[in-house]
VOVO-86865 format. One line per field, with one value per residue: residue number from 1; x, y, z of N, C-alpha, C in turn; residue in three letters. Coordinates in steps of 0.02 Angstrom, whole numbers. Example, Ala and Ser with C-alpha at 12.3 -4.5 7.8 and 13.67 -1.06 7.14 Angstrom:
resi: (1 / 2);
n.px: (660 / 642);
n.py: (-284 / -112);
n.pz: (390 / 354);
ca.px: (615 / 684);
ca.py: (-225 / -53);
ca.pz: (390 / 357);
c.px: (660 / 645);
c.py: (-165 / 2);
c.pz: (390 / 394);
resn: (ALA / SER);
! end
This chain:
resi: (1 / 2 / 3 / 4 / 5 / 6 / 7 / 8 / 9 / 10 / 11 / 12 / 13 / 14 / 15 / 16 / 17 / 18 / 19 / 20 / 21 / 22 / 23 / 24 / 25 / 26 / 27 / 28 / 29 / 30 / 31 / 32 / 33 / 34 / 35 / 36 / 37 / 38 / 39 / 40 / 41 / 42 / 43 / 44 / 45 / 46 / 47 / 48 / 49 / 50 / 51 / 52 / 53 / 54 / 55 / 56 / 57 / 58 / 59 / 60 / 61 / 62 / 63 / 64 / 65 / 66 / 67 / 68 / 69 / 70 / 71 / 72 / 73 / 74 / 75 / 76 / 77 / 78 / 79 / 80 / 81 / 82 / 83 / 84 / 85 / 86 / 87 / 88 / 89 / 90 / 91 / 92 / 93 / 94 / 95 / 96 / 97 / 98 / 99 / 100 / 101 / 102 / 103 / 104 / 105 / 106 / 107 / 108 / 109 / 110 / 111 / 112 / 113 / 114 / 115 / 116 / 117 / 118 / 119 / 120 / 121 / 122 / 123 / 124 / 125 / 126 / 127 / 128 / 129 / 130 / 131 / 132 / 133 / 134 / 135 / 136 / 137 / 138 / 139 / 140 / 141 / 142 / 143 / 144 / 145 / 146 / 147 / 148 / 149 / 150 / 151 / 152 / 153 / 154 / 155 / 156 / 157 / 158 / 159 / 160 / 161 / 162 / 163 / 164 / 165 / 166 / 167 / 168 / 169 / 170 / 171 / 172 / 173 / 174 / 175 / 176 / 177 / 178 / 179 / 180 / 181 / 182);
n.px: (8920 / 8770 / 8729 / 8641 / 8672 / 8821 / 8902 / 8994 / 9174 / 9328 / 9503 / 9660 / 9820 / 9845 / 9709 / 9545 / 9384 / 9223 / 9063 / 8901 / 8738 / 8666 / 8582 / 8464 / 8381 / 8275 / 8242 / 8127 / 8076 / 7946 / 7926 / 7984 / 8033 / 8187 / 8211 / 8144 / 8225 / 8346 / 8305 / 8302 / 8435 / 8456 / 8370 / 8433 / 8556 / 8670 / 8766 / 8665 / 8671 / 8647 / 8678 / 8685 / 8768 / 8844 / 8893 / 8858 / 8895 / 8898 / 8957 / 8857 / 8765 / 8752 / 8723 / 8678 / 8663 / 8576 / 8512 / 8406 / 8319 / 8321 / 8379 / 8490 / 8489 / 8597 / 8634 / 8546 / 8406 / 8249 / 8131 / 8183 / 8233 / 8113 / 8053 / 8140 / 8119 / 7990 / 7869 / 7956 / 7938 / 7806 / 7667 / 7734 / 7746 / 7808 / 7913 / 7970 / 8064 / 8098 / 8236 / 8321 / 8320 / 8332 / 8451 / 8627 / 8789 / 8961 / 9112 / 9262 / 9431 / 9603 / 9761 / 9745 / 9614 / 9551 / 9605 / 9550 / 9412 / 9418 / 9429 / 9302 / 9226 / 9189 / 9207 / 9305 / 9394 / 9494 / 9460 / 9356 / 9311 / 9360 / 9244 / 9157 / 9101 / 8991 / 8917 / 8800 / 8824 / 8897 / 8960 / 9049 / 8918 / 8823 / 8709 / 8756 / 8780 / 8910 / 9021 / 9141 / 9248 / 9350 / 9446 / 9409 / 9312 / 9139 / 9018 / 8855 / 8719 / 8572 / 8500 / 8459 / 8553 / 8667 / 8742 / 8792 / 8866 / 8960 / 9024 / 9082 / 9171 / 9255 / 9315 / 9378 / 9469 / 9562 / 9662 / 9747 / 9818 / 9956 / 10011 / 10092 / 10031 / 9939);
n.py: (17278 / 17302 / 17325 / 17303 / 17337 / 17355 / 17250 / 17168 / 17144 / 17057 / 17047 / 16978 / 16893 / 16868 / 16862 / 16926 / 16962 / 17012 / 17051 / 17070 / 17125 / 17071 / 17126 / 17018 / 16894 / 16752 / 16649 / 16544 / 16427 / 16339 / 16205 / 16277 / 16329 / 16304 / 16416 / 16517 / 16522 / 16565 / 16692 / 16755 / 16787 / 16881 / 16982 / 17023 / 17055 / 16967 / 16814 / 16687 / 16572 / 16399 / 16272 / 16176 / 16238 / 16336 / 16504 / 16671 / 16838 / 17019 / 17188 / 17237 / 17136 / 16966 / 16797 / 16644 / 16478 / 16363 / 16245 / 16137 / 16244 / 16345 / 16491 / 16605 / 16774 / 16905 / 17066 / 17152 / 17252 / 17189 / 17241 / 17301 / 17188 / 17118 / 17212 / 17205 / 17074 / 17078 / 17029 / 16939 / 16816 / 16786 / 16679 / 16575 / 16472 / 16539 / 16597 / 16732 / 16781 / 16901 / 16897 / 16974 / 17026 / 16910 / 16841 / 16829 / 16887 / 16841 / 16908 / 16843 / 16865 / 16852 / 16764 / 16656 / 16619 / 16508 / 16401 / 16427 / 16407 / 16273 / 16212 / 16187 / 16143 / 16020 / 16019 / 16011 / 16139 / 16195 / 16154 / 16233 / 16354 / 16520 / 16651 / 16574 / 16464 / 16400 / 16336 / 16244 / 16197 / 16129 / 16221 / 16189 / 16147 / 16216 / 16259 / 16328 / 16444 / 16445 / 16548 / 16567 / 16693 / 16806 / 16879 / 16845 / 16746 / 16715 / 16688 / 16635 / 16633 / 16591 / 16727 / 16707 / 16622 / 16696 / 16743 / 16623 / 16572 / 16675 / 16660 / 16534 / 16567 / 16658 / 16572 / 16481 / 16565 / 16588 / 16494 / 16543 / 16647 / 16645 / 16590 / 16582 / 16666 / 16573);
n.pz: (-1226 / -1139 / -965 / -809 / -669 / -571 / -455 / -357 / -339 / -365 / -348 / -388 / -395 / -562 / -588 / -605 / -551 / -587 / -538 / -606 / -662 / -800 / -954 / -1011 / -1102 / -1132 / -1268 / -1343 / -1465 / -1549 / -1655 / -1764 / -1925 / -2018 / -2095 / -2025 / -1912 / -1968 / -2005 / -1883 / -1857 / -1959 / -1916 / -1799 / -1844 / -1850 / -1862 / -1834 / -1702 / -1718 / -1677 / -1528 / -1382 / -1442 / -1488 / -1543 / -1589 / -1583 / -1570 / -1491 / -1444 / -1382 / -1423 / -1359 / -1401 / -1318 / -1324 / -1424 / -1525 / -1428 / -1350 / -1266 / -1251 / -1237 / -1175 / -1239 / -1215 / -1160 / -1220 / -1334 / -1399 / -1424 / -1510 / -1621 / -1660 / -1699 / -1809 / -1870 / -1810 / -1834 / -1841 / -1784 / -1645 / -1500 / -1365 / -1273 / -1143 / -1020 / -926 / -856 / -723 / -655 / -668 / -638 / -681 / -692 / -735 / -781 / -782 / -834 / -818 / -733 / -741 / -810 / -736 / -611 / -639 / -673 / -551 / -508 / -614 / -730 / -866 / -1019 / -1025 / -1105 / -1230 / -1266 / -1381 / -1399 / -1407 / -1480 / -1415 / -1288 / -1136 / -1041 / -879 / -728 / -590 / -456 / -357 / -428 / -556 / -707 / -844 / -951 / -1038 / -1161 / -1199 / -1296 / -1214 / -1088 / -972 / -951 / -831 / -796 / -684 / -589 / -505 / -374 / -327 / -316 / -202 / -150 / -258 / -269 / -145 / -167 / -271 / -204 / -107 / -193 / -254 / -155 / -160 / -256 / -207 / -172 / -282 / -442 / -586 / -706);
ca.px: (8856 / 8742 / 8716 / 8596 / 8710 / 8882 / 8896 / 9055 / 9234 / 9385 / 9565 / 9716 / 9872 / 9822 / 9637 / 9498 / 9315 / 9175 / 8993 / 8852 / 8672 / 8662 / 8519 / 8464 / 8316 / 8275 / 8198 / 8113 / 8033 / 7916 / 7914 / 8003 / 8071 / 8255 / 8207 / 8126 / 8284 / 8393 / 8280 / 8320 / 8501 / 8448 / 8338 / 8481 / 8617 / 8726 / 8760 / 8627 / 8696 / 8593 / 8701 / 8689 / 8833 / 8881 / 8870 / 8875 / 8883 / 8928 / 8975 / 8798 / 8732 / 8780 / 8670 / 8702 / 8617 / 8583 / 8476 / 8367 / 8272 / 8322 / 8436 / 8496 / 8510 / 8630 / 8657 / 8494 / 8347 / 8194 / 8086 / 8219 / 8234 / 8046 / 8043 / 8178 / 8090 / 7922 / 7857 / 7999 / 7912 / 7735 / 7646 / 7775 / 7737 / 7872 / 7911 / 8028 / 8058 / 8148 / 8267 / 8373 / 8320 / 8336 / 8516 / 8687 / 8848 / 9028 / 9163 / 9323 / 9488 / 9670 / 9794 / 9723 / 9541 / 9533 / 9623 / 9499 / 9351 / 9430 / 9421 / 9233 / 9192 / 9219 / 9215 / 9372 / 9393 / 9541 / 9428 / 9306 / 9338 / 9343 / 9197 / 9116 / 9072 / 8959 / 8892 / 8767 / 8864 / 8898 / 9019 / 9032 / 8852 / 8778 / 8696 / 8779 / 8795 / 8980 / 9035 / 9212 / 9258 / 9420 / 9490 / 9380 / 9258 / 9080 / 8973 / 8788 / 8680 / 8513 / 8515 / 8448 / 8614 / 8724 / 8784 / 8826 / 8917 / 9012 / 9063 / 9122 / 9225 / 9302 / 9353 / 9420 / 9523 / 9612 / 9718 / 9790 / 9849 / 10029 / 10033 / 10107 / 9976 / 9947);
ca.py: (17253 / 17339 / 17290 / 17340 / 17367 / 17320 / 17233 / 17152 / 17130 / 17025 / 17049 / 16941 / 16879 / 16834 / 16849 / 16979 / 16939 / 17066 / 17028 / 17119 / 17100 / 17086 / 17125 / 16949 / 16865 / 16684 / 16641 / 16474 / 16418 / 16272 / 16186 / 16331 / 16307 / 16330 / 16483 / 16563 / 16529 / 16608 / 16761 / 16784 / 16818 / 16941 / 17034 / 17048 / 17072 / 16924 / 16744 / 16656 / 16506 / 16349 / 16211 / 16184 / 16256 / 16384 / 16572 / 16720 / 16904 / 17079 / 17234 / 17253 / 17080 / 16899 / 16747 / 16577 / 16424 / 16319 / 16183 / 16141 / 16299 / 16384 / 16536 / 16658 / 16836 / 16946 / 17133 / 17191 / 17258 / 17145 / 17278 / 17309 / 17122 / 17105 / 17256 / 17179 / 17010 / 17091 / 17007 / 16883 / 16754 / 16779 / 16612 / 16525 / 16472 / 16558 / 16629 / 16774 / 16800 / 16946 / 16866 / 17020 / 17031 / 16844 / 16810 / 16867 / 16869 / 16853 / 16912 / 16818 / 16880 / 16841 / 16701 / 16602 / 16611 / 16439 / 16358 / 16439 / 16373 / 16200 / 16187 / 16167 / 16128 / 15960 / 16027 / 16023 / 16211 / 16210 / 16138 / 16284 / 16405 / 16589 / 16686 / 16528 / 16410 / 16410 / 16272 / 16237 / 16148 / 16141 / 16249 / 16164 / 16116 / 16266 / 16260 / 16391 / 16450 / 16467 / 16575 / 16581 / 16752 / 16816 / 16900 / 16828 / 16698 / 16742 / 16636 / 16659 / 16589 / 16623 / 16779 / 16679 / 16586 / 16741 / 16744 / 16559 / 16568 / 16722 / 16629 / 16482 / 16600 / 16684 / 16515 / 16453 / 16614 / 16586 / 16452 / 16579 / 16704 / 16642 / 16555 / 16621 / 16662 / 16519);
ca.pz: (-1206 / -1083 / -903 / -765 / -615 / -552 / -385 / -319 / -379 / -331 / -387 / -359 / -445 / -622 / -586 / -589 / -557 / -578 / -540 / -627 / -683 / -872 / -990 / -1033 / -1118 / -1156 / -1325 / -1359 / -1523 / -1555 / -1725 / -1809 / -1984 / -2021 / -2124 / -1970 / -1869 / -2005 / -2003 / -1818 / -1867 / -1999 / -1874 / -1749 / -1881 / -1833 / -1883 / -1780 / -1685 / -1718 / -1643 / -1455 / -1353 / -1484 / -1479 / -1594 / -1561 / -1613 / -1516 / -1451 / -1412 / -1387 / -1422 / -1343 / -1415 / -1260 / -1338 / -1486 / -1529 / -1366 / -1348 / -1217 / -1285 / -1186 / -1193 / -1272 / -1173 / -1181 / -1265 / -1398 / -1431 / -1451 / -1568 / -1678 / -1682 / -1721 / -1878 / -1889 / -1782 / -1847 / -1860 / -1750 / -1573 / -1469 / -1299 / -1259 / -1073 / -992 / -867 / -832 / -651 / -626 / -679 / -620 / -722 / -667 / -787 / -750 / -826 / -809 / -834 / -689 / -746 / -827 / -680 / -560 / -660 / -673 / -483 / -495 / -676 / -760 / -939 / -1046 / -1040 / -1159 / -1294 / -1283 / -1426 / -1379 / -1451 / -1518 / -1375 / -1223 / -1112 / -976 / -842 / -656 / -558 / -390 / -363 / -456 / -628 / -736 / -915 / -957 / -1104 / -1173 / -1241 / -1315 / -1160 / -1023 / -966 / -917 / -808 / -779 / -640 / -562 / -456 / -307 / -307 / -322 / -142 / -143 / -311 / -249 / -90 / -197 / -307 / -154 / -80 / -246 / -267 / -101 / -182 / -303 / -173 / -174 / -343 / -502 / -635 / -756);
c.px: (8833 / 8732 / 8673 / 8634 / 8773 / 8880 / 8963 / 9113 / 9287 / 9446 / 9619 / 9767 / 9844 / 9748 / 9598 / 9428 / 9270 / 9105 / 8949 / 8786 / 8663 / 8590 / 8517 / 8392 / 8326 / 8222 / 8190 / 8064 / 8006 / 7900 / 7929 / 8044 / 8142 / 8256 / 8190 / 8187 / 8335 / 8371 / 8294 / 8388 / 8498 / 8419 / 8387 / 8550 / 8678 / 8713 / 8728 / 8654 / 8639 / 8614 / 8706 / 8761 / 8877 / 8853 / 8893 / 8862 / 8913 / 8944 / 8918 / 8770 / 8771 / 8722 / 8701 / 8647 / 8626 / 8545 / 8438 / 8314 / 8265 / 8386 / 8432 / 8525 / 8534 / 8648 / 8606 / 8433 / 8290 / 8149 / 8118 / 8222 / 8166 / 8031 / 8079 / 8149 / 8018 / 7914 / 7897 / 7969 / 7836 / 7719 / 7687 / 7762 / 7805 / 7859 / 7976 / 8019 / 8115 / 8173 / 8320 / 8377 / 8330 / 8405 / 8572 / 8743 / 8911 / 9075 / 9229 / 9380 / 9553 / 9696 / 9772 / 9648 / 9521 / 9549 / 9573 / 9435 / 9358 / 9423 / 9350 / 9193 / 9227 / 9227 / 9289 / 9374 / 9439 / 9510 / 9375 / 9340 / 9313 / 9298 / 9152 / 9078 / 9043 / 8934 / 8854 / 8805 / 8856 / 8964 / 9008 / 8966 / 8801 / 8771 / 8715 / 8776 / 8864 / 8993 / 9110 / 9217 / 9333 / 9465 / 9464 / 9331 / 9199 / 9039 / 8910 / 8754 / 8619 / 8532 / 8506 / 8509 / 8676 / 8769 / 8823 / 8880 / 8975 / 9056 / 9107 / 9183 / 9277 / 9346 / 9401 / 9479 / 9578 / 9672 / 9766 / 9829 / 9925 / 10056 / 10048 / 10049 / 9991 / 9952);
c.py: (17289 / 17294 / 17333 / 17375 / 17326 / 17308 / 17226 / 17139 / 17099 / 17032 / 17013 / 16929 / 16839 / 16823 / 16911 / 16951 / 16999 / 17037 / 17085 / 17085 / 17119 / 17094 / 17057 / 16926 / 16793 / 16679 / 16566 / 16472 / 16347 / 16260 / 16242 / 16303 / 16335 / 16401 / 16535 / 16575 / 16573 / 16680 / 16795 / 16820 / 16881 / 16998 / 17064 / 17063 / 17034 / 16854 / 16706 / 16587 / 16455 / 16284 / 16225 / 16197 / 16299 / 16454 / 16615 / 16788 / 16959 / 17126 / 17249 / 17194 / 17015 / 16850 / 16679 / 16527 / 16372 / 16254 / 16190 / 16195 / 16338 / 16425 / 16583 / 16718 / 16884 / 17014 / 17177 / 17192 / 17217 / 17179 / 17286 / 17243 / 17107 / 17149 / 17228 / 17113 / 17018 / 17073 / 16947 / 16816 / 16745 / 16708 / 16557 / 16529 / 16486 / 16591 / 16669 / 16801 / 16846 / 16917 / 16911 / 17024 / 16964 / 16811 / 16858 / 16842 / 16884 / 16852 / 16894 / 16825 / 16860 / 16771 / 16643 / 16586 / 16539 / 16391 / 16366 / 16400 / 16297 / 16171 / 16162 / 16146 / 16070 / 15964 / 16031 / 16095 / 16231 / 16197 / 16190 / 16340 / 16475 / 16621 / 16640 / 16477 / 16435 / 16342 / 16281 / 16182 / 16162 / 16175 / 16234 / 16127 / 16161 / 16257 / 16328 / 16387 / 16480 / 16488 / 16591 / 16639 / 16759 / 16830 / 16881 / 16771 / 16735 / 16683 / 16668 / 16608 / 16628 / 16671 / 16753 / 16642 / 16631 / 16741 / 16679 / 16551 / 16614 / 16692 / 16573 / 16513 / 16628 / 16628 / 16488 / 16500 / 16611 / 16545 / 16486 / 16635 / 16703 / 16609 / 16603 / 16612 / 16610 / 16546);
c.pz: (-1143 / -1022 / -859 / -709 / -604 / -477 / -351 / -367 / -334 / -376 / -350 / -413 / -504 / -627 / -567 / -600 / -542 / -586 / -564 / -645 / -756 / -896 / -1024 / -1045 / -1141 / -1211 / -1339 / -1418 / -1523 / -1629 / -1775 / -1867 / -1981 / -2050 / -2070 / -1926 / -1904 / -2003 / -1936 / -1824 / -1908 / -1958 / -1824 / -1779 / -1855 / -1860 / -1826 / -1765 / -1683 / -1686 / -1568 / -1433 / -1398 / -1471 / -1537 / -1563 / -1604 / -1556 / -1469 / -1411 / -1423 / -1382 / -1411 / -1361 / -1360 / -1269 / -1403 / -1482 / -1464 / -1363 / -1289 / -1254 / -1232 / -1214 / -1227 / -1227 / -1203 / -1233 / -1334 / -1435 / -1462 / -1512 / -1630 / -1705 / -1706 / -1795 / -1898 / -1867 / -1791 / -1870 / -1828 / -1675 / -1540 / -1402 / -1291 / -1188 / -1052 / -927 / -836 / -756 / -616 / -631 / -658 / -664 / -684 / -725 / -754 / -800 / -793 / -826 / -792 / -695 / -761 / -770 / -623 / -578 / -657 / -603 / -470 / -556 / -711 / -836 / -957 / -1070 / -1097 / -1227 / -1313 / -1323 / -1406 / -1431 / -1491 / -1476 / -1309 / -1200 / -1047 / -940 / -767 / -637 / -484 / -396 / -396 / -531 / -655 / -813 / -919 / -1029 / -1108 / -1221 / -1255 / -1255 / -1091 / -1029 / -935 / -893 / -782 / -735 / -616 / -506 / -384 / -282 / -303 / -261 / -134 / -196 / -293 / -194 / -118 / -233 / -259 / -125 / -132 / -261 / -214 / -120 / -229 / -271 / -179 / -237 / -399 / -551 / -688 / -826);
resn: (MET / ALA / GLU / LEU / THR / SER / SER / ARG / ALA / LEU / GLU / GLY / PRO / GLY / LEU / THR / ILE / VAL / GLU / ASP / ARG / PRO / LEU / LEU / SER / VAL / LEU / ARG / LEU / HIS / ASN / ALA / SER / ASP / ALA / LYS / VAL / GLU / ASN / LEU / GLY / LEU / ALA / LEU / GLN / LEU / ASP / TRP / PRO / SER / ALA / ALA / ASN / THR / LEU / ALA / GLY / ASN / THR / GLU / ILE / GLU / VAL / CYS / CYS / VAL / GLY / PRO / ARG / GLU / TRP / VAL / VAL / ILE / GLY / LEU / ALA / HIS / GLU / ALA / LEU / CYS / ASP / ARG / LEU / ASN / GLY / VAL / LEU / ASP / GLY / THR / LEU / HIS / HIS / VAL / ALA / ASP / MET / SER / GLY / ALA / TRP / THR / ARG / TRP / LYS / ILE / ARG / GLY / GLY / ALA / ALA / ALA / ALA / LEU / LEU / ALA / LYS / GLY / CYS / SER / LEU / ASP / LEU / ALA / ALA / MET / ARG / ALA / GLY / GLN / ASP / CYS / ALA / ARG / THR / LEU / LEU / GLY / GLN / PHE / ASN / ILE / LEU / LEU / VAL / ARG / ARG / GLU / ALA / GLN / TRP / ALA / LEU / TYR / ALA / GLU / ARG / ALA / LEU / ALA / ASP / GLN / VAL / TRP / ALA / TRP / LEU / GLU / ARG / ALA / CYS / GLN / GLY / PHE / ALA / GLY / GLU / LYS / ALA / LEU);
! end
């Protein structure tokens, strides 16, 4: 999946965190039929997630269903997304917003990743299925989108909060300095 720029990184025992700015758009539909929603998957060549807190993806893009008829599309430039959806959404009230410059992503890897996230997130992280689940939740006091992938976690937050989220991650990592990786 493509990204705009890479910013900061942290490494420690059992933990690696890399911050970047992803290509990201938000898609919202109003009164769309199930057939229209299925056509979205055909246009992007993936099994379109329709249940809230689920995701689908391929090597190019990832789509998170974050609510009824609302998705976050990651890894595809806004113009390319609009080109692929051209014609698919004709006659359907919809909104596609380029949020690439407005969101920041942190890729969190390693055996201690879930334990780090558990310090500030009340979700049952063990219940999240890799490559299938995502959730809007809180990390500390910050609203985030959390995505469980095969080899890592990804968390997304508004870019305006990037420094505060980074500071939270740095403080939370301090507890792992002398601990064995989980």
